[in-house]
C-alpha positions as CSV (number, residue, x, y, z in Angstrom):
1,M,37.6,69.3,-47.3
2,A,36.6,65.6,-47.1
3,D,37.1,65.7,-43.4
4,N,34.8,68.6,-43.1
5,T,32.2,66.9,-45.3
6,Q,32.3,63.8,-43.2
7,K,32.0,65.8,-40.0
8,M,28.9,67.6,-41.4
9,S,27.4,64.4,-42.6
10,Y,27.9,62.8,-39.2
11,Q,26.3,65.8,-37.5
12,A,23.4,65.7,-39.8
13,G,22.9,62.0,-39.0
14,E,23.0,62.9,-35.3
15,V,20.4,65.5,-35.7
16,K,18.2,63.2,-37.7
17,G,18.5,60.4,-35.1
18,Q,17.6,62.9,-32.3
19,A,14.6,64.1,-34.3
20,Q,13.4,60.5,-34.9
21,E,13.7,59.8,-31.2
22,K,11.7,62.9,-30.2
23,A,9.1,62.0,-32.8
24,S,8.9,58.5,-31.4
25,N,8.5,59.8,-27.9
26,L,5.7,62.2,-29.0
27,M,3.9,59.3,-30.7
28,D,4.2,57.2,-27.6
29,R,2.8,60.0,-25.5
30,A,-0.1,60.6,-27.9
31,D,-0.8,56.8,-27.9
32,N,-0.9,56.8,-24.1
33,A,-3.1,59.8,-23.9
34,A,-5.5,58.3,-26.4
35,Q,-5.6,55.0,-24.5
36,S,-6.2,56.8,-21.3
37,A,-9.1,58.8,-22.8
38,K,-10.6,55.6,-24.2
39,E,-10.5,54.0,-20.8
40,S,-12.1,57.1,-19.2
41,V,-14.9,57.1,-21.7
42,Q,-15.5,53.4,-21.2
43,E,-15.6,53.9,-17.5
44,A,-18.0,56.8,-17.7
45,G,-20.2,54.8,-20.1
46,Q,-20.3,51.9,-17.6
47,Q,-21.3,54.3,-14.8
48,V,-24.1,55.7,-16.9
49,R,-25.4,52.2,-17.7
50,E,-25.3,51.3,-14.0
51,K,-27.2,54.4,-13.0
52,A,-29.8,53.9,-15.7
53,Q,-30.2,50.2,-14.6
54,G,-30.7,51.4,-11.0
55,A,-33.3,53.9,-12.2
56,V,-35.2,51.2,-14.1
57,E,-35.1,49.0,-11.0
58,G,-36.3,51.9,-8.8
59,V,-39.3,52.5,-11.2
60,K,-40.1,48.8,-11.2
61,N,-40.0,48.6,-7.5
62,A,-42.1,51.8,-7.1
63,T,-44.8,50.5,-9.5
64,G,-44.8,47.0,-8.2
65,M,-43.5,45.5,-11.5
66,N,-40.6,43.8,-9.8
67,K,-42.6,41.2,-8.0
């Protein structure tokens, strides 16, 4: 009986370890996805700023305010 209990305990430990590893992998993937999304948003924001600045410069040039 003790042998059976030890075997079940070992298997439970194995399952727990595998579950922890899978959870860790999922957290890593979620972290990577969040970082990628953050970088994409920052890049999009930079592009919007650059386009807005170009529009301001275009207006200044068109109205003669840039001289």
